[in-house]
C-alpha positions as CSV (number, residue, x, y, z in Angstrom):
1,X,0.2,24.7,3.0
2,X,3.5,25.4,1.3
3,X,4.2,21.7,0.7
4,X,0.7,21.3,-0.7
5,X,1.1,24.2,-3.1
6,X,4.4,22.8,-4.3
7,X,2.9,19.3,-4.7
8,X,0.0,20.6,-6.7
9,X,2.4,22.6,-8.9
10,X,4.6,19.6,-9.5
11,X,1.6,17.4,-10.2
12,X,0.5,19.8,-12.8
13,X,3.9,20.1,-14.3
14,X,4.4,16.3,-14.5
15,X,0.9,15.7,-15.9
16,X,1.2,17.9,-18.9
17,X,3.4,15.6,-21.1
18,X,1.3,12.6,-20.0
19,X,-1.9,14.3,-21.0
20,X,-0.7,14.9,-24.6
21,X,0.7,11.4,-25.0
22,X,-2.3,9.3,-24.2
23,X,-6.1,9.4,-23.6
24,X,-7.3,10.1,-20.0
25,X,-6.9,7.1,-17.7
26,X,-5.0,5.0,-20.2
27,X,-1.6,3.5,-19.1
28,X,0.1,2.0,-22.1
29,X,2.7,0.2,-19.9
30,X,0.5,-1.4,-17.3
31,X,-0.9,-4.2,-19.5
32,X,2.7,-5.4,-20.2
33,X,4.0,-5.6,-16.6
34,X,3.0,-7.1,-13.3
35,X,3.3,-5.3,-9.9
36,X,4.7,-7.4,-7.1
37,X,1.4,-7.4,-5.2
38,X,-0.4,-9.0,-8.1
39,X,2.4,-11.6,-8.6
40,X,2.4,-12.5,-4.9
41,X,-1.4,-12.5,-4.6
42,X,-1.6,-15.2,-7.3
43,X,1.7,-16.9,-6.6
44,X,0.1,-20.3,-6.1
45,X,-2.3,-19.9,-9.0
46,X,0.5,-19.2,-11.4
47,X,2.8,-21.9,-9.9
48,X,5.5,-19.5,-8.7
49,X,8.4,-21.7,-7.5
50,X,10.7,-20.9,-4.6
51,X,13.5,-19.5,-6.8
52,X,11.0,-17.1,-8.4
53,X,9.5,-16.1,-5.0
54,X,13.0,-15.3,-3.7
55,X,13.8,-13.3,-6.9
56,X,10.6,-11.3,-6.5
57,X,11.3,-10.6,-2.8
58,X,14.9,-9.6,-3.5
59,X,13.8,-7.2,-6.3
60,X,11.2,-5.6,-4.1
61,X,13.6,-5.2,-1.2
62,X,16.2,-3.6,-3.5
63,X,13.7,-1.1,-4.9
64,X,12.2,-0.3,-1.5
65,X,15.6,0.9,-0.2
66,X,15.9,3.2,-3.2
67,X,12.4,4.5,-2.8
68,X,13.0,5.3,0.9
69,X,16.1,7.3,0.1
70,X,14.4,9.1,-2.7
71,X,11.4,9.9,-0.5
72,X,13.7,11.8,1.9
73,X,15.5,13.5,-0.9
74,X,12.3,14.5,-2.6
75,X,10.9,16.0,0.6
76,X,14.1,18.0,1.2
77,X,14.2,19.3,-2.4
78,X,10.5,20.1,-2.4
79,X,10.9,22.2,0.7
80,X,13.7,24.1,-1.0
81,X,11.5,24.8,-4.0
82,X,8.7,26.1,-1.7
83,X,11.1,28.5,0.0
84,X,12.2,29.8,-3.3
85,X,8.6,30.3,-4.4
86,X,7.8,32.3,-1.2
87,X,10.4,34.9,-2.0
88,X,9.4,38.4,-3.3
89,X,10.3,38.7,-6.0
90,X,10.7,35.0,-7.0
91,X,14.1,34.2,-8.5
92,X,13.0,32.5,-11.7
93,X,16.4,31.0,-12.5
94,X,16.7,29.5,-9.0
95,X,13.2,28.1,-9.1
96,X,13.9,26.4,-12.4
97,X,17.2,25.1,-11.3
98,X,15.5,23.6,-8.2
99,X,12.7,22.3,-10.2
100,X,15.2,20.5,-12.4
101,X,16.8,18.9,-9.3
102,X,13.3,17.8,-8.1
103,X,12.3,16.4,-11.5
104,X,15.6,14.6,-11.7
105,X,14.8,12.8,-8.5
106,X,11.3,12.0,-9.7
107,X,12.8,10.6,-12.9
108,X,15.1,8.3,-10.8
109,X,12.0,7.1,-8.8
110,X,10.2,6.3,-12.1
111,X,13.3,4.6,-13.4
112,X,13.5,2.5,-10.3
113,X,9.8,1.6,-10.6
114,X,10.2,0.5,-14.2
115,X,13.4,-1.4,-13.4
116,X,11.5,-3.3,-10.7
117,X,8.6,-4.1,-13.1
118,X,11.0,-5.3,-15.8
119,X,12.9,-7.5,-13.4
120,X,9.7,-9.0,-12.1
121,X,8.5,-9.7,-15.6
122,X,11.7,-11.4,-16.4
123,X,11.3,-13.8,-13.5
124,X,8.0,-15.1,-14.9
125,X,7.5,-17.6,-17.6
126,X,5.3,-16.9,-20.6
127,X,2.6,-19.2,-19.2
128,X,2.7,-17.4,-15.9
129,X,2.4,-14.0,-17.6
130,X,-0.7,-15.3,-19.6
131,X,-2.3,-16.6,-16.4
132,X,-1.6,-13.4,-14.5
133,X,-3.1,-11.3,-17.3
134,X,-6.2,-13.5,-17.2
135,X,-6.4,-13.3,-13.4
136,X,-5.9,-9.5,-13.5
137,X,-8.8,-9.1,-16.0
138,X,-11.0,-11.3,-13.9
139,X,-10.1,-9.2,-10.8
140,X,-10.9,-5.9,-12.6
141,X,-14.4,-7.2,-13.5
142,X,-15.4,-8.1,-10.0
């Protein structure tokens, strides 16, 4: 229950800037990058060579290690925030300091995600990007 309350609070806090910046459901970054699952699903269709496959695999492995570490840290910092919120009275300064720590970790996760997507995009040729964009659009329509 405590973790769920904190997760809801954090989701609301992180959603506020995003709601002001774009219309609901729109992701301005997604059309310009390609997640690893999409690249590998269509690897033969886009003519991904062995060097590119290795680069994709290596980039994903590197990011996964960072995501795993961040997941443990996020869980720990989330629990600390919940404990602070349970106190009577709540120490506002301590909660905000802990929230800053938690949001810093979330920022690092997002940075790692974006770094991965940029590295994957840089592995692809322009022709492969065009083909992936076309395949993605066809996949969304089915």
